[in-house]
Phi, psi and omega in degrees: 000137188275143179282151182307316182303318181299316184297309179304312180295320185292322176289320176300313177300321178293318179294320183294310176308314183291323180294318177296319181287323172302311187290320180295319173302323182284321175296323175296313180291327179292314184294328183277336183251070182283119179257048186290143179239165181284148186221153176274347181226153169224140176249129186243113175279134176232194181254291179210165169246137183293168177297335182274003182078016172267147177290151171298167176311306180303315176290327175296322173294319182288324176293319172303315178298313182303323180290320179297329174300000000 
């Protein structure tokens, strides 16, 4: 006969596994069904601007990608 602790641990593990799988399915579905619309503005998060006022290399790449979008 299994102990009550083992039963609780098994059920808890099953609940956590189901929760993770459910969230992965929802995230996948939302990610694949993009309802993007045209916009007048885009927000681009970056890293830093150099002291001379130029964007860092990483921020520059993000800005270039934003222009492509």
